[in-house]
C-alpha positions in Angstrom: 7.5 -6.7 -8.5 6.5 -3.7 -6.6 2.8 -3.4 -4.9 3.0 -0.5 -7.0 3.7 -1.9 -10.3 0.8 -4.6 -9.3 -1.9 -1.9 -8.6 -1.2 -0.2 -12.0 -1.4 -3.8 -13.7 -4.8 -4.4 -11.6 -6.4 -0.6 -12.7 -5.4 -1.2 -16.1 -7.2 -4.6 -16.3 -10.3 -3.3 -14.5 -11.1 0.0 -17.0 -10.3 -2.5 -20.0 -13.0 -4.7 -18.7 -15.5 -2.0 -18.1 -15.2 -0.3 -21.9 -16.3 -4.0 -22.6 -18.4 -5.2 -21.3 -21.6 -5.1 -23.5 -22.3 -5.7 -27.1 -24.0 -2.9 -29.4 -27.8 -2.5 -28.2 -30.7 -1.8 -30.6 -33.5 -0.2 -28.1 -36.4 0.7 -30.0 -39.6 -1.3 -28.1 -43.2 -1.2 -28.0 -44.7 -2.8 -24.9 -48.4 -3.7 -24.0 -50.8 -4.4 -20.8 -53.9 -5.6 -20.1 -55.1 -2.7 -18.3 -55.5 1.0 -20.0 -55.5 4.6 -18.5 -55.1 7.6 -20.1 -53.0 10.8 -21.1 -53.5 14.0 -20.3 -51.4 16.3 -22.4 -51.3 20.5 -21.5 -49.8 22.6 -24.9 -48.0 25.5 -25.0 -46.4 28.4 -27.5 -43.1 29.9 -26.2 -44.9 32.6 -24.4 -46.5 29.9 -22.4 -50.0 30.2 -23.6 -52.2 27.1 -24.5 -52.3 26.4 -27.6 -55.2 25.3 -29.4 -55.2 23.0 -32.7 -51.8 21.1 -31.7 -52.6 17.4 -33.2 -51.4 14.9 -30.6 -50.3 12.3 -31.3 -49.6 8.8 -28.7 -46.9 6.2 -30.0 -45.3 3.0 -29.5 -42.0 3.0 -29.0 -41.6 1.7 -32.2 -43.6 4.7 -33.7 -46.6 3.0 -34.2 -49.5 5.1 -33.9 -52.0 4.3 -30.7 -54.3 7.4 -30.6 -54.4 11.2 -31.3 -56.2 13.8 -30.2 -56.6 18.0 -30.9 -55.8 20.0 -28.3 -59.1 22.2 -27.2 -59.1 26.5 -26.8 -57.4 25.3 -23.4 -54.5 23.6 -25.0 -55.4 20.7 -23.5 -55.8 17.0 -25.1 -56.6 14.0 -23.3 -56.1 10.6 -24.6 -57.8 7.9 -22.8 -58.5 4.1 -23.0 -54.7 3.6 -23.9 -53.7 -0.1 -22.8 -50.3 0.4 -20.0 -47.7 0.4 -21.4 -44.6 2.9 -21.8 -45.3 5.9 -25.2 -44.1 8.5 -26.9 -46.3 11.5 -26.7 -45.7 14.1 -30.1 -47.3 17.5 -30.6 -47.7 19.0 -34.0 -49.3 22.4 -35.5 -48.0 24.1 -38.7 -45.6 26.6 -38.4 -44.5 25.1 -35.8 -41.7 22.6 -34.9 -42.8 19.1 -33.6 -42.6 19.0 -29.7 -42.6 15.4 -27.9 -42.0 13.6 -24.4 -40.7 10.3 -24.3 -41.3 7.2 -22.1 -44.7 8.1 -20.8 -45.5 5.1 -18.4 -49.1 4.4 -17.9 -50.0 2.3 -15.7 -54.0 2.2 -15.2 -53.5 6.0 -14.4 -53.6 9.1 -15.5 -50.9 10.8 -16.8 -50.1 14.2 -17.3 -48.0 15.7 -19.7 -46.6 19.4 -21.0 -45.4 20.4 -24.5 -44.2 23.5 -25.4 -44.3 24.3 -29.2 -41.6 26.7 -30.7 -41.9 28.1 -34.0 -40.5 26.6 -37.1 -40.5 24.2 -39.7 -41.9 20.8 -39.8 -39.3 18.2 -39.3 -38.7 14.4 -38.6 -37.9 13.7 -35.0 -34.6 11.6 -34.5 -36.6 8.6 -33.4 -38.4 9.0 -37.3 -35.3 9.5 -38.9 -33.5 6.1 -39.3 -30.5 7.9 -41.0 -29.8 9.8 -37.5 -30.2 6.7 -36.0 -27.5 5.1 -37.5 -25.9 8.3 -37.7 -25.9 7.8 -33.6 -24.7 4.2 -33.9 -21.6 5.3 -35.9 -21.1 7.5 -33.8 -20.8 5.4 -30.8 -18.5 2.9 -32.6 -16.1 5.5 -33.1 -16.2 6.6 -29.6 -15.8 3.3 -27.8 -12.7 2.8 -30.2 -11.1 6.4 -29.4 -11.6 5.3 -25.9 -10.1 1.8 -26.1 -7.2 3.9 -28.5 -6.8 6.5 -25.5 -8.0 9.2 -28.2 -10.1 10.3 -25.0 -11.3 13.8 -26.2 -12.5 12.4 -29.5 -14.0 9.5 -27.7 -16.0 11.9 -25.4 -17.2 14.4 -28.5 -18.4 11.1 -30.2 -20.8 9.9 -27.4 -22.1 13.3 -26.8 -23.1 13.9 -30.4 -24.4 10.6 -30.4 -26.5 10.4 -27.5 -27.5 14.5 -28.8 -29.0 12.3 -32.2 -30.6 9.5 -30.6 -31.6 10.3 -26.9 -32.5 7.1 -25.7 -29.3 5.4 -26.7 -28.4 3.5 -23.6 -25.2 2.4 -25.1 -24.0 5.5 -26.0 -24.9 6.5 -22.5 -23.0 3.6 -20.8 -20.4 4.2 -22.5 -19.9 7.4 -21.8 -19.8 7.0 -18.6 -17.3 4.5 -18.9 -15.2 7.6 -20.3 -15.6 9.6 -17.9 -14.6 6.8 -15.2 -11.5 5.9 -17.3 -10.5 10.0 -17.0 -11.5 10.4 -13.4 -14.5 12.3 -13.9 -16.6 10.7 -11.5 -19.2 12.8 -10.6 -20.3 12.8 -14.2 -19.7 9.4 -14.4 -22.4 8.6 -11.9 -24.4 11.0 -13.2 -24.5 9.3 -17.1 -24.7 6.2 -16.0 -27.2 6.7 -13.4 -29.3 7.9 -16.5 -28.2 4.8 -18.7 -29.4 2.2 -15.9 -32.7 4.0 -15.8 -33.2 3.8 -19.1 -31.8 0.4 -19.8 -34.2 -0.5 -16.7 -37.2 0.6 -18.9 -36.3 -1.5 -21.9 -34.6 -4.2 -20.2 -38.7 -5.0 -19.3 -40.2 -4.9 -22.0 -40.7 -8.4 -24.0 -38.2 -9.1 -27.4 -38.8 -8.0 -30.4 -36.8 -9.8 -33.1 -34.5 -6.9 -35.0 -35.7 -3.8 -32.4 -35.2 -5.3 -28.8 -33.1 -7.8 -26.6 -34.0 -6.9 -23.4 -31.1 -9.6 -22.0 -28.6 -6.4 -23.5 -30.9 -3.8 -22.4 -30.4 -6.0 -19.1 -26.4 -6.6 -19.1 -25.9 -2.3 -19.9 -28.8 -2.1 -16.8 -26.5 -4.4 -14.1 -23.2 -3.3 -15.7 -23.8 0.6 -15.5 -25.5 -0.3 -11.6 -21.5 -2.3 -10.6 -19.7 0.4 -12.1 -21.6 2.8 -10.1 -21.5 0.6 -6.6 -17.7 0.0 -7.6 -16.8 3.7 -8.0 -15.3 4.6 -4.9 -13.0 1.5 -5.6 -12.3 2.5 -9.3 -11.5 5.9 -8.0 -9.0 4.4 -5.3 -7.4 2.5 -7.9 -6.6 5.4 -9.8 -5.7 7.7 -6.8 -2.8 4.8 -6.3 -1.9 4.9 -9.4 -1.4 8.7 -9.4 -0.3 8.4 -5.6 -2.5 10.4 -4.3 -2.0 7.8 -1.1 -4.8 9.8 1.3 -7.7 10.0 -1.9 -7.3 6.5 -2.4 -7.7 5.8 1.9 -10.4 7.9 1.5 -12.4 6.3 -1.5 -11.6 2.5 -0.4 -13.0 3.5 2.8 -16.4 4.7 1.2 -15.7 1.5 -1.2 -15.6 -0.6 1.9 -18.8 0.8 3.4 -20.7 -0.1 0.7 -19.3 -3.6 0.6 -18.5 -4.2 3.8 -18.4 -7.9 4.0 -16.0 -8.0 0.5 -12.6 -9.3 1.4 -11.0 -7.0 -1.5 -12.8 -3.9 -0.4 -10.8 -4.9 3.2 -8.2 -5.5 1.1 -8.2 -2.5 -1.0 -8.1 -0.3 1.7 -5.0 -2.0 3.3 -3.0 -1.7 -0.1 -3.4 2.2 0.5 -3.4 2.5 4.2 0.1 0.6 3.6 1.5 3.4 1.0 0.0 5.8 3.5 2.2 4.7 6.0 -0.7 3.6 8.3 0.5 0.1 8.6 -1.0 -0.8 12.1 -4.9 0.0 10.6 -3.9 -1.7 6.8 -3.0 -4.6 9.0 -6.2 -4.9 10.7 -7.8 -4.9 7.3 -5.9 -7.1 5.8 -6.4 -9.5 8.8 -10.2 -9.3 8.2 -9.6 -10.0 4.2 -8.2 -13.2 5.2 -10.7 -14.2 7.9 -13.4 -13.9 5.3 -11.6 -15.4 2.4 -8.7 -17.7 4.1 -7.8 -19.4 1.1 -6.7 -16.2 -1.1 -2.8 -15.9 -1.4 -2.5 -12.4 -2.6 -3.6 -11.5 0.7 -1.0 -13.2 3.0 1.6 -11.8 0.5 0.3 -8.2 1.3 0.3 -9.0 5.2 4.1 -9.9 4.9 4.7 -6.9 2.8 3.3 -4.5 5.7 5.2 -6.5 8.6 8.2 -5.8 6.5 7.2 -2.2 6.3 6.5 -2.0 9.7 10.0 -3.3 10.6 11.6 -1.2 8.3 9.8 1.9 9.5 10.6 1.0 13.2 14.7 0.9 12.2 14.4 4.2 10.2 12.8 5.6 13.6 15.4 3.7 15.8 17.9 5.2 13.6 16.8 8.7 14.1 16.9 8.3 17.6 20.2 6.9 17.9 21.5 9.8 15.7 20.2 12.2 18.1 21.2 10.0 21.0 25.0 10.0 19.7 24.7 14.1 19.1 23.8 14.2 22.7 27.2 11.8 23.4 29.1 14.2 21.5 27.9 17.3 23.3 28.8 15.6 27.2 25.0 15.2 27.5 24.6 11.6 28.1 21.6 11.5 30.4 20.0 12.9 27.4 21.9 10.2 24.8 20.7 7.2 27.0 16.8 8.5 26.7 17.7 8.3 23.3 19.1 5.1 22.7 16.7 3.4 25.0 13.8 5.1 22.5 15.3 3.7 19.8 15.9 -0.2 21.9 12.2 -0.4 21.8 11.6 0.2 18.5 14.1 -2.7 17.8 13.5 -6.2 17.6 16.4 -8.4 19.7 18.0 -9.2 16.7 18.7 -5.6 15.5 19.4 -4.3 19.1 23.2 -5.1 19.4 24.1 -1.8 18.5 21.9 0.2 20.7 22.9 -2.0 23.4 26.7 -1.0 22.7 25.9 3.3 22.7 23.9 2.3 26.0 26.6 1.2 27.5 28.8 3.5 26.9 26.1 6.6 27.9 26.0 4.2 31.5 29.9 4.2 31.3 30.4 8.1 30.8 27.4 8.0 33.8 29.5 6.3 36.1 27.2 3.3 36.2 29.5 0.3 35.6 27.7 -2.4 36.8 25.0 -1.0 34.4 27.5 -0.5 31.2 29.0 -3.9 31.7 25.5 -5.5 31.8 24.6 -3.4 28.4 27.9 -4.5 26.5 27.4 -8.0 27.7 23.7 -7.8 26.4 25.2 -6.1 22.7 27.4 -9.2 22.4 24.8 -11.7 23.2 22.4 -10.1 20.8 25.4 -9.5 18.2 25.4 -10.9 14.4 27.5 -13.6 14.3 30.1 -11.9 11.6 30.4 -8.7 13.9 30.6 -10.4 17.0 34.2 -9.6 17.2 33.3 -6.2 17.2 31.2 -6.3 20.6 34.1 -8.2 22.1 36.0 -5.3 21.5 34.6 -3.2 23.0 34.1 -5.0 26.3 37.1 -5.7 26.4 38.2 -2.1 26.3 35.8 -1.5 29.1 37.5 -4.5 31.6 41.0 -2.6 30.3 39.7 0.4 31.2 38.5 -1.0 34.4 42.0 -3.0 35.3 40.1 -6.5 35.3 42.1 -8.3 32.9 41.0 -11.6 33.0 37.7 -10.2 31.9 39.3 -8.4 29.4 41.3 -11.8 28.6 38.1 -13.8 28.5 36.8 -11.6 25.9 39.2 -10.9 23.5 39.7 -14.9 23.5 35.9 -16.0 23.2 36.4 -18.2 20.3 33.9 -15.8 18.0 37.0 -13.5 18.9 39.6 -15.6 17.5 38.6 -16.7 14.0 41.1 -18.7 12.3 43.9 -18.2 14.5 44.7 -20.7 17.5 44.3 -19.4 21.2 47.7 -19.6 21.5 48.8 -17.2 18.7 46.4 -14.7 19.4 47.7 -14.7 23.4 51.6 -14.3 22.2 50.5 -11.4 19.6 48.9 -9.9 22.3 51.5 -10.0 24.6 54.1 -8.3 22.0 51.3 -5.8 21.5 50.8 -5.3 25.9 53.6 -5.6 27.4 54.8 -2.2 27.3 51.3 -0.5 27.4 49.9 -2.9 29.6 52.1 -5.1 31.3 49.8 -6.7 33.6 47.5 -7.9 30.5 50.7 -9.0 29.0 51.4 -11.3 32.2 47.9 -12.3 32.2 47.9 -13.5 28.6 51.4 -15.3 29.7 49.5 -17.3 32.4 46.7 -18.2 29.9 49.8 -19.6 27.0 51.4 -21.7 29.8 47.5 -23.3 30.8 47.4 -24.1 27.7 50.7 -25.2 26.4 52.4 -26.0 29.0 55.7 -26.9 27.0 55.9 -23.3 26.1 60.1 -22.8 27.8 59.5 -19.0 26.5 56.5 -18.2 28.0 57.8 -19.0 31.6 60.9 -17.1 30.7 59.0 -14.3 29.7 56.3 -14.0 32.1 59.4 -14.5 34.6 61.6 -11.9 34.2 58.3 -9.8 34.0 57.4 -11.0 37.5 61.1 -10.4 38.4 60.8 -6.8 36.9 57.6 -6.0 39.6 59.1 -6.7 42.5 59.5 -8.5 45.6 55.7 -9.5 46.1 55.9 -11.7 42.7 59.4 -13.5 43.6 57.7 -16.8 44.8 56.1 -16.9 41.3 59.6 -15.3 39.7 61.1 -18.3 41.3 58.3 -20.8 39.9 58.8 -19.6 36.4 62.0 -19.4 36.2 62.8 -22.6 37.9 60.6 -24.3 35.2 62.5 -22.4 32.2 65.9 -23.5 33.6 64.2 -27.9 33.7 62.9 -27.3 29.8 64.8 -23.8 28.2 67.0 -24.7 25.3 68.6 -21.2 24.9 71.8 -20.9 27.2 71.5 -17.4 27.5 68.6 -17.0 28.5 68.9 -20.1 31.2 72.1 -18.4 32.1 69.8 -14.8 32.6 67.0 -16.9 34.8 70.0 -18.2 37.0 70.6 -15.1 37.5 67.7 -14.0 38.3 67.1 -16.6 40.8 70.2 -15.4 42.5 68.8 -11.8 43.0 65.4 -12.9 44.1 67.4 -14.9 46.7 69.0 -12.0 48.2 66.3 -9.6 48.3 64.1 -12.0 50.3 66.4 -12.7 52.9 
């Protein structure tokens, strides 16, 4: 399975897990403390003028009226001796729509609240309307199901309606934040999840009320919202990887690592993004750190192996590009420039992949009239060549020696065991004689000498070599006599024996 496939699966699992972290939560609660304080409420009309005669009510979060008082000529109503706790403040006046302020926290202090009443008819507020709260719950569930089914537009619409109907629903806000994560709206996600976390934290600190409040469930939403916010950069990075926005993924995972410097998975994720972005050295540093923090995690060394493979592949690609440039320069007659490119390619590769580069270096050094360096390069190419391709490199070395009239060295390359394959040494030598006796007679002579060494009973080798030396002239007469004399002793062909005797007579005459 490829890297991209694995990260796609991981992202999908992450998002699916986020959607179903919490169950549906009842949110209404009341909680009082032993100490008390007061709340000063300022009431205004739509023009911002103090409003007299507003019935100000202090309600617990389960809508129980705690105290009430009417505003005075200055629009002020102070409610004293209020036990520490969290309350709703509601203002009502005939011909005005009610106004309210939620979650006023009194802690042995004097809190101030402002209410602005707009002209309108009396109506139920959301927390006074059980049908409205029930509808908000239904919309929340519909939004969650829509997100689960991938109907994201419906999910957002349902959850926003739920929050509008019930602004104190931590569940609706939390899942709206999850929805924004799913669709990549990360700024909106952080904003909404912060609201959910703050509101859930408020309710999580209240005592349980059967049928109305479960602090543990609110604590779950608070913790999950915090966790999502903390991991937002990592989630953003995973989605960026899925979308192949690798630079964006690197930036997101870098931010995530800054938030979680001791988390090995944060190092792993950044290593993955850096790998995709082609920043292999940095990726290797990150995965090494992940392995150091958590040595037993299997996926870390797996990724390290993949990074190493990519480093090797990248080096091969760069080396190939340099090799191609060098070959082009060679074709254009710039052997010096070609040699520089070949050496550049050589430095990018491990020894087991350098044979082709060494051969090209040898060719460049030949053109630069550097025979010693060229020979060393060709030998290095042979040394590093793959076993199944060694014969090709040995032929190059043999060609170099032939052009330098170094026949013995050429034969050494051509008769190397890696060049022979399944054929016998004697057959290879005799085939070489046939191919070269007219074009490279000196090579053929050297090959026949080796045939005689390999098979001293090969009479025809003595005859053919003696005849070739006879044609070379007087300077080879001594060896010619040895070979033809031996052939007369062991040869079976009467015509060849007769020719050998005739050649010996002529050798004796020209030696006189």
